[in-house]
mmCIF file as gemmi writes it, N, C-alpha and C atoms, coordinates in Angstrom:
data_model
loop_
_atom_site.group_PDB
_atom_site.id
_atom_site.type_symbol
_atom_site.label_atom_id
_atom_site.label_alt_id
_atom_site.label_comp_id
_atom_site.label_asym_id
_atom_site.label_entity_id
_atom_site.label_seq_id
_atom_site.pdbx_PDB_ins_code
_atom_site.Cartn_x
_atom_site.Cartn_y
_atom_site.Cartn_z
_atom_site.occupancy
_atom_site.B_iso_or_equiv
_atom_site.pdbx_formal_charge
_atom_site.auth_seq_id
_atom_site.auth_asym_id
_atom_site.pdbx_PDB_model_num
ATOM 1 N N . MET Axp A 1 ? -5.642 -54.051 -9.554 1 0 ? 1 A 1
ATOM 2 C CA . MET Axp A 1 ? -5.617 -52.695 -9.078 1 0 ? 1 A 1
ATOM 3 C C . MET Axp A 1 ? -4.229 -52.115 -9.336 1 0 ? 1 A 1
ATOM 4 N N . GLU Axp A 2 ? -4.195 -51.007 -10.049 1 0 ? 2 A 1
ATOM 5 C CA . GLU Axp A 2 ? -2.941 -50.338 -10.375 1 0 ? 2 A 1
ATOM 6 C C . GLU Axp A 2 ? -2.617 -49.313 -9.288 1 0 ? 2 A 1
ATOM 7 N N . LEU Axp A 3 ? -1.342 -49.194 -8.961 1 0 ? 3 A 1
ATOM 8 C CA . LEU Axp A 3 ? -0.899 -48.221 -7.955 1 0 ? 3 A 1
ATOM 9 C C . LEU Axp A 3 ? -0.163 -47.088 -8.647 1 0 ? 3 A 1
ATOM 10 N N . ASP Axp A 4 ? -0.219 -45.9 -8.019 1 0 ? 4 A 1
ATOM 11 C CA . ASP Axp A 4 ? 0.464 -44.758 -8.626 1 0 ? 4 A 1
ATOM 12 C C . ASP Axp A 4 ? 1.976 -44.892 -8.481 1 0 ? 4 A 1
ATOM 13 N N . GLU Axp A 5 ? 2.682 -44.21 -9.347 1 0 ? 5 A 1
ATOM 14 C CA . GLU Axp A 5 ? 4.139 -44.341 -9.435 1 0 ? 5 A 1
ATOM 15 C C . GLU Axp A 5 ? 4.842 -43.853 -8.168 1 0 ? 5 A 1
ATOM 16 N N . LYS Axp A 6 ? 4.349 -42.778 -7.55 1 0 ? 6 A 1
ATOM 17 C CA . LYS Axp A 6 ? 4.977 -42.244 -6.338 1 0 ? 6 A 1
ATOM 18 C C . LYS Axp A 6 ? 4.968 -43.279 -5.22 1 0 ? 6 A 1
ATOM 19 N N . SER Axp A 7 ? 3.849 -43.947 -5.06 1 0 ? 7 A 1
ATOM 20 C CA . SER Axp A 7 ? 3.751 -44.964 -4.006 1 0 ? 7 A 1
ATOM 21 C C . SER Axp A 7 ? 4.686 -46.132 -4.286 1 0 ? 7 A 1
ATOM 22 N N . LEU Axp A 8 ? 4.774 -46.525 -5.529 1 0 ? 8 A 1
ATOM 23 C CA . LEU Axp A 8 ? 5.656 -47.636 -5.874 1 0 ? 8 A 1
ATOM 24 C C . LEU Axp A 8 ? 7.121 -47.259 -5.681 1 0 ? 8 A 1
ATOM 25 N N . THR Axp A 9 ? 7.456 -45.995 -5.88 1 0 ? 9 A 1
ATOM 26 C CA . THR Axp A 9 ? 8.825 -45.539 -5.644 1 0 ? 9 A 1
ATOM 27 C C . THR Axp A 9 ? 9.171 -45.684 -4.17 1 0 ? 9 A 1
ATOM 28 N N . GLU Axp A 10 ? 8.244 -45.307 -3.286 1 0 ? 10 A 1
ATOM 29 C CA . GLU Axp A 10 ? 8.463 -45.456 -1.844 1 0 ? 10 A 1
ATOM 30 C C . GLU Axp A 10 ? 8.611 -46.931 -1.458 1 0 ? 10 A 1
ATOM 31 N N . VAL Axp A 11 ? 7.824 -47.78 -2.073 1 0 ? 11 A 1
ATOM 32 C CA . VAL Axp A 11 ? 7.912 -49.219 -1.807 1 0 ? 11 A 1
ATOM 33 C C . VAL Axp A 11 ? 9.268 -49.753 -2.274 1 0 ? 11 A 1
ATOM 34 N N . ALA Axp A 12 ? 9.718 -49.298 -3.437 1 0 ? 12 A 1
ATOM 35 C CA . ALA Axp A 12 ? 11.015 -49.758 -3.961 1 0 ? 12 A 1
ATOM 36 C C . ALA Axp A 12 ? 12.149 -49.379 -3.011 1 0 ? 12 A 1
ATOM 37 N N . VAL Axp A 13 ? 12.072 -48.193 -2.395 1 0 ? 13 A 1
ATOM 38 C CA . VAL Axp A 13 ? 13.092 -47.772 -1.424 1 0 ? 13 A 1
ATOM 39 C C . VAL Axp A 13 ? 13.097 -48.727 -0.241 1 0 ? 13 A 1
ATOM 40 N N . ARG Axp A 14 ? 11.924 -49.075 0.262 1 0 ? 14 A 1
ATOM 41 C CA . ARG Axp A 14 ? 11.833 -50.012 1.387 1 0 ? 14 A 1
ATOM 42 C C . ARG Axp A 14 ? 12.393 -51.383 1.001 1 0 ? 14 A 1
ATOM 43 N N . LEU Axp A 15 ? 12.102 -51.823 -0.205 1 0 ? 15 A 1
ATOM 44 C CA . LEU Axp A 15 ? 12.584 -53.131 -0.65 1 0 ? 15 A 1
ATOM 45 C C . LEU Axp A 15 ? 14.097 -53.133 -0.848 1 0 ? 15 A 1
ATOM 46 N N . ARG Axp A 16 ? 14.649 -52.029 -1.316 1 0 ? 16 A 1
ATOM 47 C CA . ARG Axp A 16 ? 16.111 -51.946 -1.442 1 0 ? 16 A 1
ATOM 48 C C . ARG Axp A 16 ? 16.772 -52.016 -0.073 1 0 ? 16 A 1
ATOM 49 N N . ARG Axp A 17 ? 16.14 -51.382 0.92 1 0 ? 17 A 1
ATOM 50 C CA . ARG Axp A 17 ? 16.658 -51.444 2.281 1 0 ? 17 A 1
ATOM 51 C C . ARG Axp A 17 ? 16.662 -52.887 2.772 1 0 ? 17 A 1
ATOM 52 N N . ALA Axp A 18 ? 15.568 -53.598 2.531 1 0 ? 18 A 1
ATOM 53 C CA . ALA Axp A 18 ? 15.481 -55.005 2.941 1 0 ? 18 A 1
ATOM 54 C C . ALA Axp A 18 ? 16.525 -55.84 2.196 1 0 ? 18 A 1
ATOM 55 N N . GLN Axp A 19 ? 16.708 -55.54 0.928 1 0 ? 19 A 1
ATOM 56 C CA . GLN Axp A 19 ? 17.695 -56.268 0.131 1 0 ? 19 A 1
ATOM 57 C C . GLN Axp A 19 ? 19.096 -56.104 0.732 1 0 ? 19 A 1
ATOM 58 N N . GLY Axp A 20 ? 19.416 -54.883 1.15 1 0 ? 20 A 1
ATOM 59 C CA . GLY Axp A 20 ? 20.712 -54.635 1.786 1 0 ? 20 A 1
ATOM 60 C C . GLY Axp A 20 ? 20.844 -55.381 3.105 1 0 ? 20 A 1
ATOM 61 N N . GLN Axp A 21 ? 19.753 -55.413 3.874 1 0 ? 21 A 1
ATOM 62 C CA . GLN Axp A 21 ? 19.786 -56.128 5.146 1 0 ? 21 A 1
ATOM 63 C C . GLN Axp A 21 ? 19.966 -57.628 4.924 1 0 ? 21 A 1
ATOM 64 N N . ILE Axp A 22 ? 19.303 -58.171 3.936 1 0 ? 22 A 1
ATOM 65 C CA . ILE Axp A 22 ? 19.441 -59.604 3.642 1 0 ? 22 A 1
ATOM 66 C C . ILE Axp A 22 ? 20.863 -59.914 3.17 1 0 ? 22 A 1
ATOM 67 N N . GLY Axp A 23 ? 21.429 -59.042 2.355 1 0 ? 23 A 1
ATOM 68 C CA . GLY Axp A 23 ? 22.824 -59.212 1.947 1 0 ? 23 A 1
ATOM 69 C C . GLY Axp A 23 ? 23.753 -59.195 3.151 1 0 ? 23 A 1
ATOM 70 N N . GLY Axp A 24 ? 23.445 -58.32 4.103 1 0 ? 24 A 1
ATOM 71 C CA . GLY Axp A 24 ? 24.238 -58.267 5.331 1 0 ? 24 A 1
ATOM 72 C C . GLY Axp A 24 ? 24.135 -59.546 6.134 1 0 ? 24 A 1
ATOM 73 N N . VAL Axp A 25 ? 22.939 -60.134 6.173 1 0 ? 25 A 1
ATOM 74 C CA . VAL Axp A 25 ? 22.744 -61.391 6.899 1 0 ? 25 A 1
ATOM 75 C C . VAL Axp A 25 ? 23.553 -62.507 6.242 1 0 ? 25 A 1
ATOM 76 N N . ILE Axp A 26 ? 23.539 -62.564 4.941 1 0 ? 26 A 1
ATOM 77 C CA . ILE Axp A 26 ? 24.311 -63.588 4.228 1 0 ? 26 A 1
ATOM 78 C C . ILE Axp A 26 ? 25.796 -63.441 4.546 1 0 ? 26 A 1
ATOM 79 N N . LYS Axp A 27 ? 26.274 -62.208 4.522 1 0 ? 27 A 1
ATOM 80 C CA . LYS Axp A 27 ? 27.681 -61.953 4.836 1 0 ? 27 A 1
ATOM 81 C C . LYS Axp A 27 ? 27.993 -62.365 6.277 1 0 ? 27 A 1
ATOM 82 N N . MET Axp A 28 ? 27.074 -62.068 7.195 1 0 ? 28 A 1
ATOM 83 C CA . MET Axp A 28 ? 27.269 -62.438 8.597 1 0 ? 28 A 1
ATOM 84 C C . MET Axp A 28 ? 27.347 -63.956 8.76 1 0 ? 28 A 1
ATOM 85 N N . ILE Axp A 29 ? 26.526 -64.683 8.023 1 0 ? 29 A 1
ATOM 86 C CA . ILE Axp A 29 ? 26.559 -66.151 8.074 1 0 ? 29 A 1
ATOM 87 C C . ILE Axp A 29 ? 27.91 -66.655 7.576 1 0 ? 29 A 1
ATOM 88 N N . GLU Axp A 30 ? 28.356 -66.088 6.458 1 0 ? 30 A 1
ATOM 89 C CA . GLU Axp A 30 ? 29.637 -66.499 5.885 1 0 ? 30 A 1
ATOM 90 C C . GLU Axp A 30 ? 30.807 -66.194 6.828 1 0 ? 30 A 1
ATOM 91 N N . GLU Axp A 31 ? 30.656 -65.16 7.638 1 0 ? 31 A 1
ATOM 92 C CA . GLU Axp A 31 ? 31.703 -64.785 8.592 1 0 ? 31 A 1
ATOM 93 C C . GLU Axp A 31 ? 31.583 -65.527 9.914 1 0 ? 31 A 1
ATOM 94 N N . GLY Axp A 32 ? 30.507 -66.321 10.071 1 0 ? 32 A 1
ATOM 95 C CA . GLY Axp A 32 ? 30.319 -67.077 11.297 1 0 ? 32 A 1
ATOM 96 C C . GLY Axp A 32 ? 29.917 -66.213 12.483 1 0 ? 32 A 1
ATOM 97 N N . ARG Axp A 33 ? 29.136 -65.167 12.227 1 0 ? 33 A 1
ATOM 98 C CA . ARG Axp A 33 ? 28.729 -64.236 13.291 1 0 ? 33 A 1
ATOM 99 C C . ARG Axp A 33 ? 27.758 -64.89 14.27 1 0 ? 33 A 1
ATOM 100 N N . ASP Axp A 34 ? 27.579 -64.23 15.381 1 0 ? 34 A 1
ATOM 101 C CA . ASP Axp A 34 ? 26.744 -64.693 16.48 1 0 ? 34 A 1
ATOM 102 C C . ASP Axp A 34 ? 25.276 -64.841 16.05 1 0 ? 34 A 1
ATOM 103 N N . CYS Axp A 35 ? 24.64 -65.873 16.596 1 0 ? 35 A 1
ATOM 104 C CA . CYS Axp A 35 ? 23.246 -66.181 16.295 1 0 ? 35 A 1
ATOM 105 C C . CYS Axp A 35 ? 22.317 -65.004 16.604 1 0 ? 35 A 1
ATOM 106 N N . ALA Axp A 36 ? 22.516 -64.363 17.744 1 0 ? 36 A 1
ATOM 107 C CA . ALA Axp A 36 ? 21.649 -63.249 18.146 1 0 ? 36 A 1
ATOM 108 C C . ALA Axp A 36 ? 21.749 -62.099 17.146 1 0 ? 36 A 1
ATOM 109 N N . GLU Axp A 37 ? 22.948 -61.819 16.668 1 0 ? 37 A 1
ATOM 110 C CA . GLU Axp A 37 ? 23.13 -60.766 15.667 1 0 ? 37 A 1
ATOM 111 C C . GLU Axp A 37 ? 22.391 -61.112 14.377 1 0 ? 37 A 1
ATOM 112 N N . LEU Axp A 38 ? 22.49 -62.381 13.971 1 0 ? 38 A 1
ATOM 113 C CA . LEU Axp A 38 ? 21.799 -62.827 12.757 1 0 ? 38 A 1
ATOM 114 C C . LEU Axp A 38 ? 20.293 -62.659 12.886 1 0 ? 38 A 1
ATOM 115 N N . ILE Axp A 39 ? 19.752 -63.071 14.018 1 0 ? 39 A 1
ATOM 116 C CA . ILE Axp A 39 ? 18.308 -62.984 14.23 1 0 ? 39 A 1
ATOM 117 C C . ILE Axp A 39 ? 17.852 -61.536 14.225 1 0 ? 39 A 1
ATOM 118 N N . ASN Axp A 40 ? 18.618 -60.65 14.855 1 0 ? 40 A 1
ATOM 119 C CA . ASN Axp A 40 ? 18.256 -59.228 14.86 1 0 ? 40 A 1
ATOM 120 C C . ASN Axp A 40 ? 18.212 -58.657 13.449 1 0 ? 40 A 1
ATOM 121 N N . GLN Axp A 41 ? 19.179 -59.019 12.627 1 0 ? 41 A 1
ATOM 122 C CA . GLN Axp A 41 ? 19.199 -58.525 11.253 1 0 ? 41 A 1
ATOM 123 C C . GLN Axp A 41 ? 18.073 -59.141 10.423 1 0 ? 41 A 1
ATOM 124 N N . LEU Axp A 42 ? 17.793 -60.416 10.638 1 0 ? 42 A 1
ATOM 125 C CA . LEU Axp A 42 ? 16.676 -61.043 9.938 1 0 ? 42 A 1
ATOM 126 C C . LEU Axp A 42 ? 15.352 -60.396 10.318 1 0 ? 42 A 1
ATOM 127 N N . ALA Axp A 43 ? 15.197 -60.076 11.581 1 0 ? 43 A 1
ATOM 128 C CA . ALA Axp A 43 ? 13.973 -59.417 12.047 1 0 ? 43 A 1
ATOM 129 C C . ALA Axp A 43 ? 13.833 -58.043 11.39 1 0 ? 43 A 1
ATOM 130 N N . ALA Axp A 44 ? 14.928 -57.316 11.272 1 0 ? 44 A 1
ATOM 131 C CA . ALA Axp A 44 ? 14.89 -56.001 10.632 1 0 ? 44 A 1
ATOM 132 C C . ALA Axp A 44 ? 14.5 -56.135 9.16 1 0 ? 44 A 1
ATOM 133 N N . ALA Axp A 45 ? 15.041 -57.129 8.48 1 0 ? 45 A 1
ATOM 134 C CA . ALA Axp A 45 ? 14.689 -57.351 7.071 1 0 ? 45 A 1
ATOM 135 C C . ALA Axp A 45 ? 13.226 -57.741 6.941 1 0 ? 45 A 1
ATOM 136 N N . SER Axp A 46 ? 12.758 -58.561 7.838 1 0 ? 46 A 1
ATOM 137 C CA . SER Axp A 46 ? 11.358 -58.977 7.822 1 0 ? 46 A 1
ATOM 138 C C . SER Axp A 46 ? 10.424 -57.782 8.023 1 0 ? 46 A 1
ATOM 139 N N . ARG Axp A 47 ? 10.769 -56.912 8.956 1 0 ? 47 A 1
ATOM 140 C CA . ARG Axp A 47 ? 9.96 -55.704 9.181 1 0 ? 47 A 1
ATOM 141 C C . ARG Axp A 47 ? 9.945 -54.818 7.941 1 0 ? 47 A 1
ATOM 142 N N . ALA Axp A 48 ? 11.092 -54.68 7.287 1 0 ? 48 A 1
ATOM 143 C CA . ALA Axp A 48 ? 11.162 -53.857 6.076 1 0 ? 48 A 1
ATOM 144 C C . ALA Axp A 48 ? 10.268 -54.427 4.979 1 0 ? 48 A 1
ATOM 145 N N . LEU Axp A 49 ? 10.27 -55.747 4.827 1 0 ? 49 A 1
ATOM 146 C CA . LEU Axp A 49 ? 9.403 -56.382 3.83 1 0 ? 49 A 1
ATOM 147 C C . LEU Axp A 49 ? 7.932 -56.194 4.18 1 0 ? 49 A 1
ATOM 148 N N . ASN Axp A 50 ? 7.599 -56.376 5.453 1 0 ? 50 A 1
ATOM 149 C CA . ASN Axp A 50 ? 6.207 -56.177 5.882 1 0 ? 50 A 1
ATOM 150 C C . ASN Axp A 50 ? 5.762 -54.745 5.645 1 0 ? 50 A 1
ATOM 151 N N . ARG Axp A 51 ? 6.605 -53.788 5.954 1 0 ? 51 A 1
ATOM 152 C CA . ARG Axp A 51 ? 6.238 -52.38 5.754 1 0 ? 51 A 1
ATOM 153 C C . ARG Axp A 51 ? 6.015 -52.067 4.284 1 0 ? 51 A 1
ATOM 154 N N . ALA Axp A 52 ? 6.806 -52.67 3.421 1 0 ? 52 A 1
ATOM 155 C CA . ALA Axp A 52 ? 6.598 -52.471 1.983 1 0 ? 52 A 1
ATOM 156 C C . ALA Axp A 52 ? 5.237 -53.035 1.572 1 0 ? 52 A 1
ATOM 157 N N . GLY Axp A 53 ? 4.923 -54.223 2.046 1 0 ? 53 A 1
ATOM 158 C CA . GLY Axp A 53 ? 3.632 -54.825 1.72 1 0 ? 53 A 1
ATOM 159 C C . GLY Axp A 53 ? 2.47 -54.022 2.253 1 0 ? 53 A 1
ATOM 160 N N . PHE Axp A 54 ? 2.581 -53.55 3.498 1 0 ? 54 A 1
ATOM 161 C CA . PHE Axp A 54 ? 1.499 -52.764 4.085 1 0 ? 54 A 1
ATOM 162 C C . PHE Axp A 54 ? 1.355 -51.415 3.384 1 0 ? 54 A 1
ATOM 163 N N . LYS Axp A 55 ? 2.458 -50.853 2.894 1 0 ? 55 A 1
ATOM 164 C CA . LYS Axp A 55 ? 2.387 -49.6 2.13 1 0 ? 55 A 1
ATOM 165 C C . LYS Axp A 55 ? 1.598 -49.815 0.846 1 0 ? 55 A 1
ATOM 166 N N . ILE Axp A 56 ? 1.82 -50.932 0.198 1 0 ? 56 A 1
ATOM 167 C CA . ILE Axp A 56 ? 1.082 -51.241 -1.028 1 0 ? 56 A 1
ATOM 168 C C . ILE Axp A 56 ? -0.408 -51.357 -0.715 1 0 ? 56 A 1
ATOM 169 N N . ILE Axp A 57 ? -0.737 -52.055 0.345 1 0 ? 57 A 1
ATOM 170 C CA . ILE Axp A 57 ? -2.144 -52.241 0.713 1 0 ? 57 A 1
ATOM 171 C C . ILE Axp A 57 ? -2.778 -50.911 1.119 1 0 ? 57 A 1
ATOM 172 N N . ALA Axp A 58 ? -2.073 -50.11 1.903 1 0 ? 58 A 1
ATOM 173 C CA . ALA Axp A 58 ? -2.609 -48.817 2.33 1 0 ? 58 A 1
ATOM 174 C C . ALA Axp A 58 ? -2.882 -47.918 1.132 1 0 ? 58 A 1
ATOM 175 N N . THR Axp A 59 ? -1.973 -47.931 0.177 1 0 ? 59 A 1
ATOM 176 C CA . THR Axp A 59 ? -2.164 -47.138 -1.032 1 0 ? 59 A 1
ATOM 177 C C . THR Axp A 59 ? -3.373 -47.632 -1.814 1 0 ? 59 A 1
ATOM 178 N N . GLY Axp A 60 ? -3.516 -48.944 -1.885 1 0 ? 60 A 1
ATOM 179 C CA . GLY Axp A 60 ? -4.682 -49.51 -2.566 1 0 ? 60 A 1
ATOM 180 C C . GLY Axp A 60 ? -5.98 -49.097 -1.892 1 0 ? 60 A 1
ATOM 181 N N . LEU Axp A 61 ? -5.992 -49.089 -0.559 1 0 ? 61 A 1
ATOM 182 C CA . LEU Axp A 61 ? -7.191 -48.661 0.169 1 0 ? 61 A 1
ATOM 183 C C . LEU Axp A 61 ? -7.51 -47.203 -0.103 1 0 ? 61 A 1
ATOM 184 N N . GLU Axp A 62 ? -6.491 -46.365 -0.123 1 0 ? 62 A 1
ATOM 185 C CA . GLU Axp A 62 ? -6.7 -44.942 -0.425 1 0 ? 62 A 1
ATOM 186 C C . GLU Axp A 62 ? -7.298 -44.766 -1.809 1 0 ? 62 A 1
ATOM 187 N N . GLN Axp A 63 ? -6.742 -45.464 -2.773 1 0 ? 63 A 1
ATOM 188 C CA . GLN Axp A 63 ? -7.228 -45.336 -4.141 1 0 ? 63 A 1
ATOM 189 C C . GLN Axp A 63 ? -8.633 -45.901 -4.278 1 0 ? 63 A 1
ATOM 190 N N . CYS Axp A 64 ? -8.892 -46.977 -3.551 1 0 ? 64 A 1
ATOM 191 C CA . CYS Axp A 64 ? -10.229 -47.574 -3.573 1 0 ? 64 A 1
ATOM 192 C C . CYS Axp A 64 ? -11.26 -46.587 -3.029 1 0 ? 64 A 1
ATOM 193 N N . ALA Axp A 65 ? -10.921 -45.932 -1.926 1 0 ? 65 A 1
ATOM 194 C CA . ALA Axp A 65 ? -11.832 -44.964 -1.319 1 0 ? 65 A 1
ATOM 195 C C . ALA Axp A 65 ? -12.045 -43.767 -2.244 1 0 ? 65 A 1
ATOM 196 N N . ALA Axp A 66 ? -10.976 -43.328 -2.907 1 0 ? 66 A 1
ATOM 197 C CA . ALA Axp A 66 ? -11.081 -42.185 -3.808 1 0 ? 66 A 1
ATOM 198 C C . ALA Axp A 66 ? -11.926 -42.516 -5.035 1 0 ? 66 A 1
ATOM 199 N N . ARG Axp A 67 ? -11.859 -43.756 -5.493 1 0 ? 67 A 1
ATOM 200 C CA . ARG Axp A 67 ? -12.62 -44.176 -6.675 1 0 ? 67 A 1
ATOM 201 C C . ARG Axp A 67 ? -14.044 -44.556 -6.353 1 0 ? 67 A 1
ATOM 202 N N . GLU Axp A 68 ? -14.348 -44.705 -5.083 1 0 ? 68 A 1
ATOM 203 C CA . GLU Axp A 68 ? -15.642 -45.223 -4.669 1 0 ? 68 A 1
ATOM 204 C C . GLU Axp A 68 ? -16.796 -44.453 -5.3 1 0 ? 68 A 1
ATOM 205 N N . GLU Axp A 69 ? -16.667 -43.143 -5.417 1 0 ? 69 A 1
ATOM 206 C CA . GLU Axp A 69 ? -17.738 -42.339 -5.983 1 0 ? 69 A 1
ATOM 207 C C . GLU Axp A 69 ? -17.887 -42.581 -7.479 1 0 ? 69 A 1
ATOM 208 N N . ASP Axp A 70 ? -16.771 -42.829 -8.166 1 0 ? 70 A 1
ATOM 209 C CA . ASP Axp A 70 ? -16.807 -43.004 -9.621 1 0 ? 70 A 1
ATOM 210 C C . ASP Axp A 70 ? -17.147 -44.431 -10.037 1 0 ? 70 A 1
ATOM 211 N N . ALA Axp A 71 ? -16.691 -45.395 -9.253 1 0 ? 71 A 1
ATOM 212 C CA . ALA Axp A 71 ? -16.899 -46.806 -9.603 1 0 ? 71 A 1
ATOM 213 C C . ALA Axp A 71 ? -18.256 -47.276 -9.098 1 0 ? 71 A 1
ATOM 214 N N . GLY Axp A 72 ? -18.731 -48.305 -9.701 1 0 ? 72 A 1
ATOM 215 C CA . GLY Axp A 72 ? -19.979 -48.893 -9.239 1 0 ? 72 A 1
ATOM 216 C C . GLY Axp A 72 ? -19.759 -49.655 -7.948 1 0 ? 72 A 1
ATOM 217 N N . PRO Axp A 73 ? -20.834 -49.904 -7.205 1 0 ? 73 A 1
ATOM 218 C CA . PRO Axp A 73 ? -20.69 -50.596 -5.922 1 0 ? 73 A 1
ATOM 219 C C . PRO Axp A 73 ? -20.106 -51.993 -6.06 1 0 ? 73 A 1
ATOM 220 N N . GLU Axp A 74 ? -20.372 -52.667 -7.166 1 0 ? 74 A 1
ATOM 221 C CA . GLU Axp A 74 ? -19.839 -54.014 -7.362 1 0 ? 74 A 1
ATOM 222 C C . GLU Axp A 74 ? -18.324 -53.996 -7.498 1 0 ? 74 A 1
ATOM 223 N N . GLN Axp A 75 ? -17.786 -53.034 -8.269 1 0 ? 75 A 1
ATOM 224 C CA . GLN Axp A 75 ? -16.334 -52.922 -8.445 1 0 ? 75 A 1
ATOM 225 C C . GLN Axp A 75 ? -15.657 -52.54 -7.132 1 0 ? 75 A 1
ATOM 226 N N . THR Axp A 76 ? -16.264 -51.615 -6.397 1 0 ? 76 A 1
ATOM 227 C CA . THR Axp A 76 ? -15.706 -51.19 -5.113 1 0 ? 76 A 1
ATOM 228 C C . THR Axp A 76 ? -15.632 -52.36 -4.143 1 0 ? 76 A 1
ATOM 229 N N . GLU Axp A 77 ? -16.665 -53.158 -4.084 1 0 ? 77 A 1
ATOM 230 C CA . GLU Axp A 77 ? -16.691 -54.321 -3.181 1 0 ? 77 A 1
ATOM 231 C C . GLU Axp A 77 ? -15.637 -55.345 -3.598 1 0 ? 77 A 1
ATOM 232 N N . THR Axp A 78 ? -15.452 -55.531 -4.893 1 0 ? 78 A 1
ATOM 233 C CA . THR Axp A 78 ? -14.436 -56.456 -5.391 1 0 ? 78 A 1
ATOM 234 C C . THR Axp A 78 ? -13.045 -55.984 -4.985 1 0 ? 78 A 1
ATOM 235 N N . ASP Axp A 79 ? -12.775 -54.687 -5.157 1 0 ? 79 A 1
ATOM 236 C CA . ASP Axp A 79 ? -11.475 -54.123 -4.773 1 0 ? 79 A 1
ATOM 237 C C . ASP Axp A 79 ? -11.229 -54.28 -3.274 1 0 ? 79 A 1
ATOM 238 N N . ARG Axp A 80 ? -12.22 -53.985 -2.48 1 0 ? 80 A 1
ATOM 239 C CA . ARG Axp A 80 ? -12.071 -54.107 -1.023 1 0 ? 80 A 1
ATOM 240 C C . ARG Axp A 80 ? -11.807 -55.55 -0.619 1 0 ? 80 A 1
ATOM 241 N N . ALA Axp A 81 ? -12.517 -56.478 -1.21 1 0 ? 81 A 1
ATOM 242 C CA . ALA Axp A 81 ? -12.321 -57.897 -0.885 1 0 ? 81 A 1
ATOM 243 C C . ALA Axp A 81 ? -10.897 -58.332 -1.253 1 0 ? 81 A 1
ATOM 244 N N . GLN Axp A 82 ? -10.422 -57.877 -2.387 1 0 ? 82 A 1
ATOM 245 C CA . GLN Axp A 82 ? -9.063 -58.223 -2.808 1 0 ? 82 A 1
ATOM 246 C C . GLN Axp A 82 ? -8.042 -57.645 -1.834 1 0 ? 82 A 1
ATOM 247 N N . LEU Axp A 83 ? -8.221 -56.393 -1.432 1 0 ? 83 A 1
ATOM 248 C CA . LEU Axp A 83 ? -7.298 -55.771 -0.485 1 0 ? 83 A 1
ATOM 249 C C . LEU Axp A 83 ? -7.337 -56.47 0.866 1 0 ? 83 A 1
ATOM 250 N N . GLU Axp A 84 ? -8.513 -56.888 1.282 1 0 ? 84 A 1
ATOM 251 C CA . GLU Axp A 84 ? -8.62 -57.609 2.555 1 0 ? 84 A 1
ATOM 252 C C . GLU Axp A 84 ? -7.847 -58.923 2.497 1 0 ? 84 A 1
ATOM 253 N N . ARG Axp A 85 ? -7.98 -59.662 1.398 1 0 ? 85 A 1
ATOM 254 C CA . ARG Axp A 85 ? -7.235 -60.921 1.25 1 0 ? 85 A 1
ATOM 255 C C . ARG Axp A 85 ? -5.722 -60.669 1.261 1 0 ? 85 A 1
ATOM 256 N N . LEU Axp A 86 ? -5.295 -59.612 0.587 1 0 ? 86 A 1
ATOM 257 C CA . LEU Axp A 86 ? -3.874 -59.29 0.556 1 0 ? 86 A 1
ATOM 258 C C . LEU Axp A 86 ? -3.36 -58.915 1.943 1 0 ? 86 A 1
ATOM 259 N N . PHE Axp A 87 ? -4.159 -58.138 2.683 1 0 ? 87 A 1
ATOM 260 C CA . PHE Axp A 87 ? -3.768 -57.759 4.035 1 0 ? 87 A 1
ATOM 261 C C . PHE Axp A 87 ? -3.613 -59.008 4.897 1 0 ? 87 A 1
ATOM 262 N N . LEU Axp A 88 ? -4.559 -59.919 4.817 1 0 ? 88 A 1
ATOM 263 C CA . LEU Axp A 88 ? -4.497 -61.137 5.629 1 0 ? 88 A 1
ATOM 264 C C . LEU Axp A 88 ? -3.324 -62.02 5.232 1 0 ? 88 A 1
ATOM 265 N N . THR Axp A 89 ? -2.907 -61.939 3.984 1 0 ? 89 A 1
ATOM 266 C CA . THR Axp A 89 ? -1.732 -62.68 3.539 1 0 ? 89 A 1
ATOM 267 C C . THR Axp A 89 ? -0.48 -62.213 4.286 1 0 ? 89 A 1
ATOM 268 N N . LEU Axp A 90 ? -0.399 -60.908 4.534 1 0 ? 90 A 1
ATOM 269 C CA . LEU Axp A 90 ? 0.761 -60.35 5.244 1 0 ? 90 A 1
ATOM 270 C C . LEU Axp A 90 ? 0.652 -60.482 6.756 1 0 ? 90 A 1
ATOM 271 N N . ALA Axp A 91 ? -0.557 -60.498 7.254 1 0 ? 91 A 1
ATOM 272 C CA . ALA Axp A 91 ? -0.749 -60.477 8.71 1 0 ? 91 A 1
ATOM 273 C C . ALA Axp A 91 ? -0.365 -61.782 9.356 1 0 ? 91 A 1
């Protein structure tokens, strides 16, 4: 399933945010920062990654629903099953 470019741009922004947070965590480890601070930053990075994944799945669901009229029922069911598996992978 291909996603539109606008949606992927939004996902890339979320992933860059997570990348910055992970870089911050590495720096905090190297500086010997407090455990609680590290966990808070790791949790923030994890949420950013999850949101990127859920954005991809949500976009796929939207596109699947929009194509439902044009695609045959077999293709639509295949797309939905794939999206369900991907969602459960993140959940």
